[in-house]
C-alpha positions in Angstrom: 32.9 4.7 -31.8 29.1 5.2 -32.3 29.8 4.3 -36.0 31.3 1.0 -34.9 28.2 0.2 -32.9 25.9 1.1 -35.8 27.8 -0.9 -38.4 28.2 -3.9 -36.1 24.4 -4.0 -35.6 23.7 -3.6 -39.4 26.2 -6.4 -40.2 24.7 -8.8 -37.7 21.2 -8.1 -39.1 22.4 -8.6 -42.7 23.9 -11.9 -41.8 20.7 -13.0 -40.0 18.5 -12.0 -42.9 20.4 -14.1 -45.4 -0.4 -11.3 -5.9 -3.5 -12.8 -5.2 -3.8 -15.9 -3.1 -3.6 -19.0 -5.1 -7.0 -20.7 -5.8 -7.9 -23.5 -3.4 -7.3 -26.9 -4.9 -8.2 -30.2 -3.5 -5.3 -32.6 -3.2 -5.6 -36.2 -2.0 -3.8 -36.8 1.2 -3.2 -33.2 2.1 -5.2 -31.0 4.5 -6.6 -28.3 2.3 -5.7 -25.0 3.9 -6.8 -21.5 2.9 -4.6 -20.2 0.1 -1.4 -18.4 1.0 -0.7 -15.1 -0.7 1.9 -14.9 -3.4 5.1 -13.4 -1.9 6.5 -10.0 -2.7 10.0 -9.6 -1.5 12.5 -6.8 -1.0 15.1 -9.3 0.2 16.6 -12.9 -2.7 26.4 -26.8 -7.6 27.2 -29.2 -8.8 27.1 -32.1 -6.4 26.0 -35.6 -7.4 23.9 -35.6 -10.6 20.2 -36.2 -10.1 18.8 -39.3 -11.8 16.1 -39.6 -14.5 15.5 -36.6 -16.7 17.7 -34.1 -14.8 20.4 -32.7 -16.9 24.0 -32.1 -15.5 24.8 -28.5 -14.9 26.9 -26.4 -17.2 29.7 -24.1 -16.0 27.0 -21.4 -15.6 28.8 -18.8 -17.7 27.1 -19.1 -21.1 23.7 -17.7 -21.9 21.1 -20.2 -22.9 20.4 -20.4 -26.6 17.2 -18.4 -27.4 14.0 -20.1 -28.3 12.6 -19.9 -31.8 9.6 -18.3 -30.3 9.6 -14.8 -28.9 6.3 -14.6 -27.0 8.1 -13.4 -23.9 9.0 -10.2 -25.8 5.4 -9.2 -26.3 3.9 -10.6 -23.1 1.0 -8.8 -21.4 0.8 -10.6 -18.1 -2.2 -11.1 -15.9 -3.2 -13.4 -13.0 -6.8 -14.4 -13.3 -7.6 -13.6 -9.7 -7.2 -9.9 -9.7 -10.7 -8.6 -10.5 -12.1 -6.7 -7.5 -15.6 -6.8 -8.9 -15.7 -10.6 -9.0 -17.2 -12.8 -6.3 -14.9 -15.8 -6.7 -17.5 -18.2 -5.2 -19.8 -17.4 -8.3 -17.1 -17.6 -11.0 -15.4 -20.7 -12.3 -11.7 -20.8 -13.1 -12.5 -20.9 -16.8 -14.6 -17.7 -16.5 -11.7 -15.9 -15.0 -9.4 -17.0 -17.8 -11.9 -16.0 -20.5 -12.2 -12.6 -18.8 -8.4 -12.1 -18.6 -8.0 -12.9 -22.3 -10.9 -10.6 -23.2 -9.2 -7.8 -21.4 -6.1 -8.2 -23.5 -3.8 -10.6 -21.6 -1.7 -13.0 -23.7 0.2 -14.6 -20.8 -1.7 -16.1 -17.8 0.2 -16.5 -14.5 -1.4 -19.1 -12.3 -0.9 -20.9 -8.9 -1.6 -24.4 -7.8 -0.5 -26.7 -4.9 2.6 -27.3 -6.9 3.6 -23.7 -6.7 5.2 -23.5 -3.3 3.7 -26.2 -1.1 6.3 -28.8 0.0 3.5 -31.4 0.4 3.2 -31.3 -3.4 6.9 -32.0 -3.9 6.3 -35.6 -4.8 3.9 -38.5 -4.5 0.0 -38.5 -4.9 -0.3 -34.7 -4.1 2.1 -33.9 -6.9 0.3 -36.2 -9.3 -3.0 -34.5 -8.5 -1.5 -31.1 -9.0 0.1 -32.1 -12.3 -3.2 -33.4 -13.6 -4.9 -30.2 -12.7 -2.2 -28.2 -14.5 -2.6 -30.4 -17.6 -6.3 -29.7 -17.7 -5.9 -26.0 -17.2 -3.1 -25.7 -19.8 -5.3 -27.7 -22.3 -8.2 -25.3 -21.7 -6.1 -22.2 -22.2 -4.4 -23.5 -25.4 -7.6 -24.9 -26.9 -10.0 -22.1 -26.0 -7.5 -19.3 -26.6 -4.8 -20.2 -29.2 -1.7 -18.1 -28.9 -2.2 -17.3 -25.2 0.5 -18.7 -23.0 0.0 -20.3 -19.6 2.7 -20.2 -17.0 2.8 -21.4 -13.4 4.3 -19.7 -10.3 6.9 -21.7 -8.3 9.0 -20.9 -5.3 11.4 -23.8 -5.0 13.6 -22.4 -2.3 10.8 -21.3 0.1 8.0 -23.5 1.4 5.0 -22.1 3.2 2.6 -24.5 5.0 -0.6 -23.1 6.5 -2.2 -24.4 9.7 0.9 -25.8 11.3 0.9 -23.4 14.2 -2.7 -22.5 15.0 -2.1 -21.6 18.6 0.5 -19.0 17.6 3.3 -20.1 19.9 5.9 -20.3 17.2 6.1 -24.1 17.4 4.5 -26.9 15.4 1.1 -27.9 17.0 0.6 -31.4 18.3 -0.7 -33.6 15.5 0.8 -31.4 12.8 4.3 -32.9 12.9 3.8 -34.8 9.6 2.9 -31.5 7.8 5.9 -29.6 9.2 8.8 -29.5 6.7 11.1 -28.3 9.5 10.3 -31.5 11.5 10.2 -34.0 8.6 13.3 -32.7 6.8 15.3 -30.5 9.2 18.5 -31.0 7.2 16.9 -29.3 4.1 16.8 -25.9 5.7 19.3 -23.1 4.9 21.4 -22.2 8.0 22.5 -18.7 9.0 25.9 -17.6 10.3 24.6 -17.9 13.9 23.8 -21.5 13.4 20.0 -21.2 13.3 18.0 -22.8 10.5 15.9 -20.6 8.3 12.6 -21.7 9.8 9.9 -19.2 10.7 6.3 -19.0 12.0 3.7 -16.4 11.4 3.5 -15.5 15.0 7.1 -14.2 15.0 7.6 -10.5 14.9 7.7 -8.6 11.5 6.9 -11.6 9.3 6.1 -10.7 5.7 2.5 -10.7 4.8 2.6 -14.0 2.9 3.6 -15.9 6.1 0.1 -16.2 7.6 -0.5 -16.3 11.3 -0.7 -20.1 11.4 2.0 -20.7 8.7 5.4 -22.3 8.8 8.0 -20.9 6.4 11.2 -22.7 5.5 14.0 -21.6 3.2 15.6 -24.6 1.6 19.2 -25.3 0.7 19.9 -25.8 -3.0 23.1 -27.7 -1.8 21.1 -30.5 -0.2 21.3 -33.5 -2.6 17.9 -35.1 -1.7 16.0 -31.8 -1.8 17.7 -30.8 -5.1 16.9 -34.2 -6.7 13.2 -34.0 -5.8 13.0 -30.4 -6.9 14.5 -31.1 -10.3 12.4 -34.2 -10.8 9.3 -32.1 -10.1 10.6 -29.4 -12.5 10.8 -32.0 -15.3 7.3 -33.2 -14.5 6.0 -29.6 -14.6 7.6 -29.0 -18.0 5.7 -32.0 -19.4 2.2 -30.8 -18.5 1.6 -28.4 -21.4 2.7 -25.3 -19.5 4.6 -22.7 -21.5 6.9 -21.7 -18.7 7.5 -21.4 -15.0 7.7 -18.1 -13.0 10.5 -19.0 -10.6 10.4 -16.7 -7.5 12.9 -16.0 -4.7 16.1 -17.6 -6.1 17.7 -16.4 -2.9 19.9 -17.4 0.1 18.3 -15.8 3.1 19.9 -12.8 4.8 17.2 -10.7 6.5 13.8 -12.2 7.4 11.5 -10.8 10.0 12.8 -9.1 13.2 14.8 -12.0 14.5 16.8 -13.0 11.4 19.2 -10.3 10.3 22.6 -10.4 8.4 22.6 -14.2 8.4 24.7 -14.9 5.3 23.0 -18.2 4.5 23.7 -20.9 3.5 26.0 -22.4 6.1 24.1 -25.7 6.4 26.2 -28.9 6.6 25.3 -29.7 3.0 26.4 -26.2 1.8 29.6 -26.2 3.8 30.4 -29.7 2.4 29.8 -28.5 -1.1 31.8 -25.4 -0.6 34.8 -27.5 0.5 34.3 -29.9 -2.4 34.3 -27.1 -5.0 36.9 -24.8 -3.5 39.1 -27.0 -1.3 38.5 -24.5 1.6 36.8 -25.1 4.9 34.4 -22.7 6.5 34.2 -22.3 10.2 31.3 -24.0 12.0 28.6 -21.5 12.9 28.3 -19.4 14.9 31.0 -17.0 13.7 31.3 -13.5 12.4 32.3 -12.3 8.9 35.9 -11.5 8.5 36.4 -9.4 5.3 40.1 -9.7 5.4 40.0 -13.5 5.4 40.5 -15.2 2.1 38.0 -18.0 3.0 35.3 -15.5 3.8 36.0 -13.6 0.6 35.7 -16.9 -1.4 32.5 -17.7 0.4 30.9 -14.4 -0.6 31.7 -15.2 -4.3 30.7 -18.9 -3.9 27.2 -18.0 -2.7 26.5 -16.6 -6.1 27.8 -19.8 -7.6 25.5 -21.9 -5.5 22.4 -20.0 -6.7 23.7 -19.7 -10.3 24.4 -23.4 -10.7 21.2 -24.5 -9.1 19.1 -22.3 -11.4 21.3 -23.4 -14.4 20.5 -27.1 -13.6 16.8 -26.2 -13.1 16.7 -24.5 -16.5 18.5 -27.3 -18.3 16.2 -29.8 -16.8 13.0 -28.1 -18.0 14.6 -27.4 -21.4 15.5 -31.1 -21.8 11.9 -31.9 -21.6 10.6 -29.1 -23.8 13.2 -26.9 -25.6 10.5 -24.2 -26.1 9.8 -24.0 -22.4 10.6 -20.7 -20.7 12.1 -20.2 -17.3 11.3 -16.8 -16.0 13.2 -15.7 -12.9 11.5 -13.3 -10.5 13.9 -11.1 -8.5 13.5 -7.9 -6.6 17.3 -7.6 -6.4 18.7 -4.4 -7.9 22.3 -3.7 -8.8 23.6 -3.0 -5.3 23.8 -4.5 -1.8 20.8 -6.8 -2.1 22.9 -8.8 -4.7 25.5 -9.4 -2.0 22.9 -10.2 0.7 20.8 -12.7 -1.3 23.5 -14.0 -3.7 21.2 -13.3 -6.7 23.0 -10.9 -9.0 21.0 -9.4 -11.9 24.3 -10.0 -13.8 24.0 -13.8 -13.2 20.4 -14.7 -13.7 20.3 -13.9 -17.5 23.2 -16.4 -17.9 21.1 -19.3 -16.6 17.5 -18.5 -17.5 15.4 -17.2 -20.3 14.5 -13.9 -18.9 14.0 -12.0 -15.6 10.8 -10.7 -14.2 12.1 -7.9 -12.1 10.1 -6.6 -9.1 10.2 -3.0 -8.0 8.1 -0.9 -5.8 8.6 2.8 -5.1 5.7 4.4 -7.1 2.7 2.9 -5.2 1.4 6.5 -4.6 2.2 9.9 -6.2 5.6 10.5 -4.5 8.1 13.3 -4.8 9.8 14.2 -8.1 13.1 12.4 -7.5 11.3 9.1 -6.8 10.4 8.9 -10.5 14.0 9.5 -11.6 15.2 6.9 -9.2 12.6 4.4 -10.3 13.6 4.9 -14.0 17.3 4.6 -13.1 16.8 1.2 -11.5 14.8 0.0 -14.5 17.4 1.2 -17.0 20.2 -0.6 -15.1 18.3 -3.8 -15.2 17.2 -3.3 -18.8 20.7 -2.7 -20.1 22.0 -5.8 -18.5 19.1 -7.9 -20.0 19.6 -6.3 -23.4 23.3 -7.3 -23.4 22.1 -11.0 -23.2 19.5 -10.4 -25.9 16.6 -11.0 -23.4 13.4 -9.1 -22.8 12.6 -7.7 -19.3 9.4 -8.1 -17.4 8.4 -5.9 -14.5 6.2 -6.8 -11.5 5.3 -3.4 -10.0 2.7 -1.8 -7.8 0.3 1.2 -7.9 -2.2 1.3 -5.1 -5.8 0.9 -6.3 -8.8 2.7 -5.0 -7.6 6.3 -4.6 -9.0 9.3 -6.5 -5.6 9.9 -8.1 -4.9 6.2 -8.9 -5.6 6.5 -12.6 -3.3 9.5 -13.0 -0.5 7.7 -11.3 -1.3 4.5 -13.3 -0.9 6.3 -16.6 2.4 7.9 -15.6 3.8 4.6 -14.1 2.9 2.6 -17.2 4.5 5.2 -19.5 7.8 4.9 -17.5 7.6 1.1 -17.5 7.0 0.9 -21.2 9.4 3.7 -22.0 12.2 1.8 -20.2 11.4 -1.2 -22.4 9.6 -3.5 -19.9 6.7 -5.8 -20.3 3.9 -4.7 -18.0 2.5 -6.6 -15.0 1.3 -4.1 -12.3 -0.7 -5.0 -9.2 -3.0 -2.8 -7.2 -1.9 -4.2 -3.9 1.2 -5.9 -2.4 0.1 -9.4 -3.3 0.3 -9.5 -7.1 -3.4 -9.9 -7.0 -5.5 -6.8 -7.7 -5.9 -4.9 -11.0 -5.1 -1.2 -10.6 -8.0 -0.1 -12.8 -9.7 -2.6 -15.1 -10.7 -0.1 -17.8 -7.3 1.4 -17.9 -5.6 -2.0 -18.2 -7.9 -2.9 -21.0 -7.0 0.3 -22.9 -3.3 -0.1 -22.1 -3.2 -3.7 -23.3 -5.0 -2.8 -26.5 -2.5 0.0 -27.1 0.5 -2.2 -26.4 -0.8 -4.9 -28.8 -1.2 -2.3 -31.5 2.4 -1.0 -31.1 4.5 -4.1 -30.1 7.1 -3.5 -32.8 7.7 0.0 -31.5 7.8 -1.0 -27.8 9.7 -4.2 -28.0 11.7 -4.4 -31.3 14.2 -7.2 -30.6 17.1 -5.3 -32.1 16.8 -2.3 -29.8 20.0 -1.3 -28.1 20.9 1.8 -26.1 22.3 4.6 -28.4 25.0 6.2 -26.4 28.6 7.1 -26.6 28.9 7.2 -22.8 28.9 4.2 -20.5 28.6 3.9 -16.7 30.5 1.1 -15.1 28.7 -1.0 -12.4 31.2 -2.9 -10.3 29.8 -6.0 -8.5 33.2 -6.4 -6.8 33.0 -3.0 -5.3 29.4 -3.7 -4.1 30.4 -7.1 -2.7 33.7 -6.3 -1.0 33.4 -2.6 -0.2 29.6 -2.0 0.4 29.6 -5.6 1.9 25.8 -6.0 1.8 25.4 -3.2 4.3 23.1 -0.3 3.4 24.7 1.8 6.1 28.0 1.9 4.1 26.6 1.6 0.6 28.1 4.9 -0.6 29.4 3.3 -3.8 25.9 2.1 -4.8 24.5 5.6 -4.1 27.2 7.0 -6.3 26.2 4.6 -9.1 22.5 5.4 -9.0 23.2 9.1 -8.4 25.2 9.1 -11.7 22.4 7.5 -13.6 19.8 10.0 -12.4 22.2 12.9 -12.8 22.9 11.9 -16.4 19.2 11.5 -17.2 18.5 15.0 -15.9 21.5 16.3 -17.9 20.3 14.7 -21.2 23.5 12.7 -21.5 22.5 9.3 -23.0 24.4 6.4 -21.4 24.6 2.6 -21.2 25.3 0.6 -18.1 28.2 -1.8 -18.4 29.6 -4.2 -15.8 33.2 -5.0 -15.2 32.6 -8.2 -17.0 32.2 -6.3 -20.3 35.6 -4.7 -20.8 35.7 -6.1 -24.3 33.0 -3.6 -25.3 34.9 -0.5 -24.3 35.7 0.5 -27.9 32.0 1.1 -28.5 32.1 4.2 -26.3 33.9 7.6 -26.3 33.6 8.0 -22.5 33.4 5.7 -19.5 32.4 6.9 -16.0 33.6 5.0 -12.9 31.5 6.3 -10.0 33.4 5.4 -6.9 34.6 2.1 -8.4 37.0 0.9 -5.7 37.5 -2.8 -6.4 39.2 -3.7 -9.6 41.4 -6.5 -10.8 44.8 -5.9 -12.3 43.5 -7.2 -15.6 40.5 -4.9 -15.6 42.8 -2.0 -14.8 45.0 -2.9 -17.7 42.0 -3.1 -20.0 41.0 0.5 -19.0 44.6 1.7 -19.5 44.8 0.2 -23.0 41.4 1.7 -23.9 42.5 5.2 -22.8 45.7 4.8 -24.9 43.5 4.0 -27.9 41.5 7.2 -27.5 38.9 6.6 -24.7 38.0 9.2 -22.1 37.9 7.9 -18.6 36.0 9.8 -15.8 36.7 8.5 -12.3 35.3 9.8 -9.0 35.9 8.8 -5.4 38.7 9.2 -2.8 39.5 5.4 -2.9 38.8 4.7 -6.5 40.6 1.5 -7.8 42.5 1.3 -4.4 41.4 -2.3 -3.8 41.7 -5.5 -5.8 38.7 -7.6 -7.0 38.3 -9.1 -3.5 38.5 -5.8 -1.6 42.1 -6.2 -0.5 43.9 -2.8 -0.3 46.6 -1.7 -2.6 49.3 0.7 -1.6 48.3 3.1 -4.4 45.5 3.5 -6.9 45.6 0.8 -9.6 45.3 3.7 -12.1 47.5 6.2 -10.4 49.5 6.7 -13.6 46.2 7.7 -15.4 45.0 9.9 -12.5 48.2 11.9 -12.4 48.2 11.7 -8.6 48.9 9.1 -6.0 46.8 8.0 -3.1 47.2 10.2 -0.1 48.4 13.1 -2.2 45.1 14.0 -3.9 43.4 17.2 -3.0 39.7 17.9 -3.3 40.0 19.0 -6.9 39.7 17.7 -10.4 42.8 16.2 -12.1 42.7 16.0 -15.9 45.3 15.0 -18.4 45.8 13.5 -21.8 47.1 9.9 -21.9 48.1 8.5 -25.2 45.3 9.2 -27.6 42.8 9.5 -24.8 42.0 11.6 -21.7 41.5 10.9 -18.0 39.5 13.0 -15.5 39.9 12.0 -11.9 38.5 13.6 -8.7 38.1 12.4 -5.1 35.0 14.5 -5.1 31.6 12.7 -4.9 29.2 15.1 -6.6 27.1 12.3 -7.9 26.7 10.8 -4.4 25.9 14.2 -2.9 23.4 14.7 -5.6 21.5 11.5 -4.7 21.6 12.2 -1.0 20.2 15.7 -1.6 17.5 14.3 -3.8 16.6 11.6 -1.2 14.4 9.6 -3.6 13.7 7.1 -0.8 11.8 9.9 1.1 8.3 9.6 -0.3 7.0 13.0 0.7 10.2 14.8 -0.3 10.4 16.5 3.1 14.0 15.3 3.4 14.8 16.3 -0.2 16.9 19.4 -0.9 16.2 20.1 -4.6 18.4 23.2 -4.7 21.4 21.4 -3.4 20.8 18.4 -5.7 20.7 20.8 -8.6 23.9 22.5 -7.3 25.7 19.1 -7.3 24.4 18.3 -10.8 25.7 21.5 -12.1 29.0 21.0 -10.3 29.4 17.6 -12.0 28.7 19.1 -15.4 30.9 22.2 -15.0 33.8 20.8 -13.0 34.1 17.2 -14.1 32.1 16.5 -17.3 33.4 19.7 -19.0 37.0 18.5 -18.5 36.3 15.3 -20.4 35.5 17.2 -23.6 33.0 14.6 -24.8 29.9 15.7 -26.7 26.8 13.6 -25.9 24.8 12.3 -28.7 21.7 14.4 -27.7 21.3 18.1 -27.0 18.0 19.8 -26.1 16.5 22.9 -24.6 14.1 20.8 -22.5 14.3 21.2 -18.7 16.0 18.5 -16.6 12.6 17.1 -15.8 12.2 15.9 -19.3 14.1 12.7 -20.0 15.2 11.3 -23.3 16.1 7.6 -23.9 17.6 7.0 -27.4 18.0 3.5 -28.9 19.3 2.2 -32.1 17.6 -0.5 -34.1 18.0 -2.2 -37.5 16.3 0.5 -39.5 17.1 3.6 -37.5 16.8 5.2 -34.1 14.0 5.2 -31.5 13.8 8.0 -29.0 11.6 7.7 -25.9 10.7 10.9 -24.1 9.3 11.0 -20.6 7.9 14.1 -18.9 8.4 14.5 -15.1 7.8 18.3 -15.0 5.8 19.5 -12.1 5.6 16.2 -10.3 5.3 16.6 -6.6 4.1 14.6 -3.6 0.4 14.0 -4.3 0.5 15.1 -7.9 1.2 12.5 -10.7 0.1 14.7 -13.6 3.1 16.3 -15.4 2.9 19.8 -16.8 2.7 19.6 -20.7 5.7 20.9 -22.5 5.6 22.6 -25.9 8.1 23.3 -28.5 11.0 21.3 -27.1 14.0 21.4 -29.4 16.0 18.2 -29.8 19.3 17.7 -31.7 20.5 14.2 -32.2 23.8 13.1 -33.6 23.3 10.4 -36.2 25.6 7.5 -37.0 28.2 8.6 -39.5 26.9 8.7 -43.0 23.3 8.1 -42.0 20.5 9.8 -44.0 17.1 10.3 -42.4 14.1 9.1 -44.4 11.3 10.1 -41.9 10.6 11.2 -38.3 7.3 10.4 -36.7 6.0 10.3 -33.1 3.5 8.3 -31.1 2.1 9.8 -27.9 1.5 7.5 -25.0 -1.9 5.9 -25.5 -2.2 7.9 -28.7 -4.3 6.6 -31.6 -1.6 6.7 -34.3 1.8 8.0 -35.3 2.1 11.5 -36.7 4.9 13.0 -38.8 7.3 15.5 -37.3 9.1 18.1 -39.4 12.9 17.9 -39.2 16.1 19.2 -40.6 19.3 17.3 -41.2 22.7 18.9 -41.5 25.5 16.3 -42.1 25.2 13.9 -39.2 23.0 16.1 -37.1 19.2 15.8 -36.9 17.0 18.5 -35.4 13.3 18.6 -34.7 10.8 20.1 -32.1 8.3 18.2 -30.0 5.3 18.8 -27.8 5.1 16.4 -24.8 2.4 15.4 -22.5 3.3 12.3 -20.4 5.5 10.4 -22.9 6.2 9.9 -26.6 8.0 7.5 -28.8 9.8 9.1 -31.7 10.8 6.8 -34.6 13.6 8.0 -36.9 13.8 5.9 -40.0 17.2 5.9 -41.8 17.5 5.3 -45.5 19.3 2.1 -46.4 23.1 2.6 -46.8 22.9 1.5 -50.4 20.6 4.4 -51.4 
């Protein structure tokens, strides 16, 4: 099946060949407040068509056609406000841009009043902001040809400073005209208890970007007037000379502050009316409680994704109608897991309706325990594999705390992981997207990235693996239900990824939407996948009959349909060789047709993650010995029964991770070294003489093997041996290395 993947890629190529606070701006008619910090979040339609330049939405199921330009693939992103040594009262905006470009940036992310202030939604304030953007875009493009200029926007969240100066959680007298909540109360999202998503900085546990005097309102994409004005503004922004928009928080609110928890927005009158229009169903009037056995609630959970997806789709088509080369970049901190359900912003959906995703991920702000690095990498790879399947690049907004004696050590390792996973680098030294981690390091890093763009970001790179891991959004939605307290299935998914990384078993993440790709793989792992449709079950059954090897874990695997409704028996009981209620805590393995099935109710991969406890920064809660015991148990009791040989073998310790990719002219292997990492130490122990054996595509002949060390000056050749379809070589490894394996053309 790996041969099929290789030949398909060659054929396609042959055919083709023939935060910091925003700067203060003066806007007529608007009180000029101090800038509000850019947000960093761990949280996230088709009604009447809008007039003018707004384009009608599509079905929201087809990826947008790629632009003829690919600047997003090689982006080195900087905001011009992140220099700690700069006194901003002495520097002009132009000076900051010049400095950013001199430091190696080729994409400038900026803020203006038009970014997230509702007072700049229309009228003279918007006109003034648009003129400012035109002048800035002209400066960047004229002074620095080839550098791209993009603007931050947060259409679904509006922050207004100075509305509540006395801190009583209410709009001050005389500020009513500046309060979005008072001027347009029907625009706000509404939670399941009937309260609008309106917040003030004096409320408990507000995020840092909601300042003490701020009003914060989350807006309903279902409201016709708000949507019309937002899309008209988007069209105007696309005509200013900007190269793109960084669209933040495409979310429906769920948790916000101490007093807004599990709210399942949007249940505003506009959203409930649109839900009825599109589904024919009627939601209860808030307040009410979720009923997971109710078909209307089940439909609402799915429809929330549709509401976000179709709004973003219409937004994208609006800006592309003005400028087909314009890029819509969606920022989202939502991983594959319960946050998708909570905020209705699935990483599986955003690539369908935008040009790329700028993912946001913390977790390595300081030198944390060993398993934090594996977990960080697992999250990145899950995102990257999804984006790759759409042919899109992936950007990453991440954080390394500046100002510590060990900051530079961590920054080097963090950057190696980010680039090794295939992401474009945008890292902040504080929580506000606004501080460079280390200026000299970033200059050196950007210079190195620019010199090796083809190695880091080759557009034809795809995971090289004969094993896939299935991510089930239906299981997350209807079994984990947006609740971290019962998110065992998500833990099993990420535990599987980290376990496979340590075990040197290359994999690719697939979703249940990609069943047509099963024939590309020899083995498929379903880690506690509980919700599966009859059609998906039949696809798996047919694939096994054709020769696939299916590995399934979990006591209730496939026991529910795609909406979480229980079945009397496993959907794949015939493949498992045991019925629900009869399975013992053992491994069941049998041949089925030309394939093989391994099933167990055991949850070794989940136990592994719980023992690793990557969320515990210090590692005090981590039990490495038990985590290793569970990893070995999975390999010896479950994986061994599958009888599938991975495409890579090595004598490297589990703390060395290999990521193989296939490209048009061969293979690319990324190696990352986590050996010796502990809480407080981000310098891995160098490894010498690691032996690697890689299975090549059938019939391939190696022309050369060379390696590039992270931040190394140049590639160097590596000695190798090839026996039939097997390539062997040895490697010394510091932090990270990129190994390029060039294959001779098939015609030679």
